N, C-alpha and C positions, 0 to 999 in steps of 0.2 A: 504493499500499501505505500502510495506517494506522501511524503510529508512536505508540508510548505512551512517553510520559516519566515515569519513576519518581520520586516525591519522595523524598527519603532522610528519614527520621526524624530530628527534632531532637534528638540527645541532650545539647545544651545544659542541658535541664533537671536531668540529674545533676550536672553541675558545680554549677549554681545550689544545688541543695539540699545538696551537700556544702559549700559556701561558708557556706549558712545555719546549718547544724549547726555549723560550726566556729566562727563568729559568735556563736553561743549558748554554746558550751562557755566562748569567753573572758570572756562577760557573767556567766556563772554562777559561774565563780572569781573575776571582780571582786565579787562579791555575796558568796561566801564570805570573802574576805578584809576586805570593808567590815563583814561580822557579828563578825568576828573580836575577842576581847576587847581592850580597850586600843587599838583601831583609832582613829587620828587623822584627822581631816580628812574627814569622810566627806561632806560636802557635794561636793567635789571627786571622790570614788571614785562618788558618786550620778550627776554630770555626765558621768562616762565611761561609764558603764553606759547613761545616756540616750544617748550618741553610737554605742552598740552598738545599741540599739534602733532609732535612725534610720537606721544601715546596714542592718539587717534589715529595714525597712521598704523599703528600695530595692530590695533582694532580691526580696522579694515582688513588688513592682510588676513589676519586669524579668520574673519568672515567668508573672505574669498577663499582661502584654504580649505575652509571647512564646506564650503558650497561645492567644490571640485569634488569632497571626497565622500561627502553625503548622497545615500541612495534615495531617500525620500526626505523632502523638506516638509516643514509646517506650512509654507506658503510657497508661491510659484518662485521658481529659480531667479526668473528675470526679473520678478519683484525685488528679491533680496538683494540683488546687485544694483538694481537702482537704487535703493534705500542707502545701501553702503557707500556708494559713490557721491550721491548727493550730500549725505551727511559730512563726508571727507572734504568735499567742496566748500560747504559753509564754514568748516573749521579752517580749510586752507585761505580763505578770503578774511577770517577774523584774524587769523596770524599775520596774514599780509598787511592788514591796516597797522597793526601794532608797529610791524617793521618799518612801514614807509615811514612813520611818525618820527622814528628814531634815526633810520638810515638817511633821511632828509634834512634831519636837524630842524625841524618845523618848530614854531612856535607853539603857544599855548593852544590847545585845540580851540575851535570856533563852537559857538553854543549849538550849530547845526550838526557837526562832526558827534557832540557829546548826545544830542538827540538820537542820531542814527546809531550809536554806539549802544544807547539803551533800548532801542528797538530791536537791534540783534539780539541783545539780552531776552527781551520777551519773547521773541520767536524761539529761543533755543529752550528757554523756560517751559513754555508750551508744548514743544516737541518732548521735552523730558517727563512733564506730567501725565501727557497721554500716550506714551508708547507702550506702559505696560497693558493697555487696553487690547492691544493687537492680539495678546494671548485667549483672549474670550469674545466670542463672538456676541455675548449678551451685552459686551462693552462697547462695541463697534459704533454705537450712536454718540459717544464721547468724542471719538475719533472725528466724526463728522463736525461735530460743533467745534473741536478744537481747530479743524481745518478753516472753517468759517473765521476765526479768530484771527488765525495766522494771515490769511488772505487780507484782512483789515490793515493788520501791521505793516504787510509788505506795501500795501496802498499807502499807508501813513508815512512810508519809508521814501518811497516816491515822491510825494510831496514835499517833503524836507529835502530832498536831494534836487529836485527841480530849484527850489527856492534858494538853496546854497550856491547852486551854479549861477544863478541870475545874480545874486548879489556878489558873487565873486568877479565877475565881469563888470559889474558896475562900479566896484569898490577897490578892485586891484589893479594897479597898473604895470606891476612887475610880473614880465611874461612868465619868468621861472617860476613865480610862487604861484600864478595861475596852474602851470602845469602839477606842481606837487600837490595843492589842494584838490586838483580835479581827480587826481589818482586815487588820494585818500579817500574822497568821498564815494569814487567809484566801487571800491574794495568794499567799503561798508555796504551800499547798494545793492553790490553782486552777493554779499553774504544774506541779506534778506531775501533775494530773488531765490537762492538756493535752497533756502528754508522752506519757502513757497513750493519749490520742487518736490522737497519731502512730503511736505504736507499733501500734494495730489499725488504722490505715490501711495500714500498710507489711503487716501479716499478711493484711489481705483483697487487696491486691495480690499476694501472693505466692501466695494460696489461688486467685487468678483467673487465675494466670498460670501456674501450676506445671506 
């Protein structure tokens, strides 16, 4: 009589995604602290954020390695890969914003830069709060509500970014400074855009598996 061995689904992916968003929250908070008015030793804070980014890379590598080795996954393989890469990109742009501020020896961050950093933090926090809901279909409605919140935050970041660009071109006559600030603003805006991509991926998973 033939015997069938059932391979259990590898639920470690849920743990890794929760670790990833937790690491992102810590990095985003460090970015907000770094951008605060009167903050000292920004170089050291940027190095700390780089360490968080490297830890995020290690989590992403573990997710992808496990994905290649797992026969049965709790959600579709392409969804796992999309989530992992989108979260990694949010962290990359968060770190890039911190690095740019130090590398270009920029002055005190503008109010708009601080606002964008806080929005990045809000997106990261919302993702971390809702990620455990991916484990339980009964909690999928929470994910959809979080996706709406993250979309609202991304729209808010768009508005701040546009206002910051307009003020920059109106008030700054130094072309080099314009280039520096545009790059910094863009990194922060990209972080929120990619956060919305994570939310869109989560929404797709919910609609596919509800």
